[in-house]
N, C-alpha and C positions, 0 to 999 in steps of 0.2 A: 504494500500500500504506500502510495506517495505521501510524503509529508505535506502538510497544508499550511500555506501562508496567507495572511490577511493583509490587504492593501487598502489604506485609507489616506485621504489628503484633504485638508481644509481648502476652501476655494482659492486662497492666495498661494497655496503650495502645490496645486495640481500640476502646474508647468514643471516644477522641480521633480515631482514624482514621475511624470511622463518621461522627462529627460533621463532620470536615473533608471527607470524600468527599461527604456530603450537601450541604454548602455549595457544593462544586465539581462537582456532579453533571453539569451541562450540558457543562462543559469535559472531564471525564473520559469522557463518552459519545462524544467525538470520537476517542478512542484505542482501540486493542486493549488489553485488560487481562488480566493474569494475576496469580495470587497464591497464597500458601500456603493450605491447605485451610480452616481456620477463618476466616481473614480473608476469603477468597473467598466463603464461605457468607454471612457477614455483609453483605458488599457487595451480593451478589445479593438476599438476602432483605430487608434493611432499606432499600436504596437502589434496587434494581431495575436495576442495571447488569449487562450481560453480562460475565462474567469467567471465564477459563480457570482451573479449580481444579487446583492441583498438590498434591503431598504436604504434610503438615503440616511445620513447621520441624524438630521433633525426628526425624521420619521421613525427612528428606532434602530437604524443600521448598526450604530456603535454598540447598542445593547444586544443585538443579535450576535455580533462578533464576540462580545463579552461572554454570552451564554455558550458559544462554541469553544471559547478558551476554557471556560469552567468545566465543560464536559469532555475535554481532551481532544476536541476535533480540530483545533488550530494549534500549530506548533510554534509559530512566531508571528509577530505583528509588526508591520511597517506602517507607522502612522505619522505622516508628515504634518506636524501641527503648525499653526500660525499663532505664535505666542503674543502677537501684538493686536489681535482682533478678538473681541468678546464673541463667544459662541452661545447661541440661545440654548443649546443642548449640553452645556458644560457639565451638568450632573452625570449624564451618560458617558461623557468622555472620561471624567474622573473615575467612574465605576469600571470602565474598561481597563484603565491603567491599574486600578486597585486589583482587579481580578488577575491581570497578567502578573503582578507582583505576588499575589497570594498563591498562584499556581506555578510560579517559577517559569513563566513563559517569557522569552526575550521579546522586548519591544524597542523599536528604534523610532525616535520622534524627530530626528533631523538627519540631514544628508550624511554627515560624518559617521553617525552611529549605524545608519543603513549600510554604508560601504563596509564597515567592519563586520556587521552581522551577515551580510550576503556572502562575504568572503569566507567566513567561518562555516556557514551552511553549505557552501560549495566545496569546502575542504581545501581552499586556497590559503596560502600564507598571506599574512597581512603585509601590504606594501610598506616599504621602509618609511615613506613620508607620513604615514599615519601611526607608526609605532610610538609607544610612549618614550619620551626623552629620558635620558639617564637621570636618576635622582640627584637633586642638588645636595652638596655636602652640608651636613648639619653643623652650624657653627658651635664651637666648644664654649662652654660657659667660662666667663672670666673670673 
């Protein structure tokens, strides 16, 4: 059975998700995909990937994905959030993030995290430009 990934993007982040998914098309094609309505439509129409279309976020799509995470049907969530815009369905968004944390399901909320997570899911090594820098030396007390 294929692992299942959820794709979600707030309106101001849909362009970022489409660009990221286009770049990662071959990797994403190896997974079963689901997503909120508008995000799914974009992924299907612009990238040509098969993706199960759920409700839109404001209509309960985030809650649907949270339920699938809670029941073990979603293995990872890519949720490109817009931190600068208020969302009318913010309680559903917070519930989804809470369920991901409670179920120990990885969730990427920005491009950098999505890059790291898709590389790990694909079994690729992390590119050197996104690896953690060496730890700073701790100054000794005087």
